[in-house]
C-alpha positions in Angstrom: -204.5 16.6 12.9 -203.9 12.9 12.8 -204.2 11.9 16.5 -203.0 8.4 15.9 -199.9 9.7 14.2 -199.1 12.2 17.0 -199.7 9.5 19.6 -197.3 7.2 17.8 -194.6 9.9 17.6 -195.1 10.6 21.4 -195.0 6.8 22.1 -198.4 7.0 23.7 -200.4 3.8 23.4 -204.1 4.5 22.6 -207.0 2.2 23.3 -209.7 1.6 20.8 -212.1 4.5 20.7 -209.5 7.0 22.2 -208.5 8.2 18.8 -212.0 9.4 18.0 -212.4 10.8 21.5 -209.1 12.8 21.4 -209.8 13.9 17.8 -213.0 15.6 19.0 -211.4 17.1 22.0 -208.5 18.4 19.9 -211.0 20.0 17.4 -212.8 21.7 20.3 -209.5 23.0 21.6 -208.5 24.4 18.2 -211.9 26.1 17.9 -211.4 27.7 21.4 -207.9 28.9 20.3 -209.4 30.4 17.1 -211.9 32.4 19.2 -209.1 33.6 21.5 -207.1 34.6 18.4 -209.9 36.9 17.3 -209.8 39.0 20.5 -208.4 42.5 20.1 -205.3 42.6 22.3 -203.8 45.8 21.0 -202.8 47.9 23.9 -202.6 44.9 26.3 -199.2 44.7 27.8 -197.7 41.2 27.5 -197.2 39.4 30.8 -196.1 36.0 32.0 -197.9 36.2 35.3 -200.4 38.6 37.0 -200.1 37.9 40.7 -197.2 40.4 41.3 -195.3 37.6 43.1 -191.5 37.5 42.7 -189.0 34.8 43.3 -187.4 35.1 46.7 -183.9 33.7 46.7 -181.1 33.5 49.2 -177.4 33.0 49.0 -176.4 29.3 48.9 -174.4 29.1 52.1 -173.2 26.0 53.9 -174.4 25.6 57.5 -171.7 23.4 59.2 -174.1 22.6 62.0 -176.4 20.8 59.6 -173.8 18.7 57.9 -174.0 15.0 58.7 -170.8 13.2 59.5 -169.6 10.7 56.9 -171.2 7.3 57.4 -169.2 4.5 59.1 -168.4 1.8 56.6 -167.0 -1.7 56.8 -165.9 -3.5 53.6 -167.9 -1.1 51.5 -171.1 -1.5 53.5 -172.7 0.9 55.9 -171.8 0.1 59.5 -174.3 0.7 62.3 -174.1 0.2 66.0 -175.1 -3.3 67.2 -178.5 -3.7 68.6 -177.9 -7.1 70.2 -176.2 -7.6 73.5 -173.2 -9.9 73.3 -173.7 -12.8 75.7 
């Protein structure tokens, strides 16, 4: 695998020395994957997660008590109460 070419395609700037470093790391990763591919997985049920957790969802309902009033505006700007006393 040409690390410099892949980095260029991904628009990832590499510093000098990083190409060799990443090349070695990538080779080690491929070796590890090759070892994993040699494992006998016949009879192992495919799964995407093993924790048994499931997504908990709720209906998307509007709670009127939590809706903020529309902001006050003046000439397209937000208007806020004055903090200075008129004297």
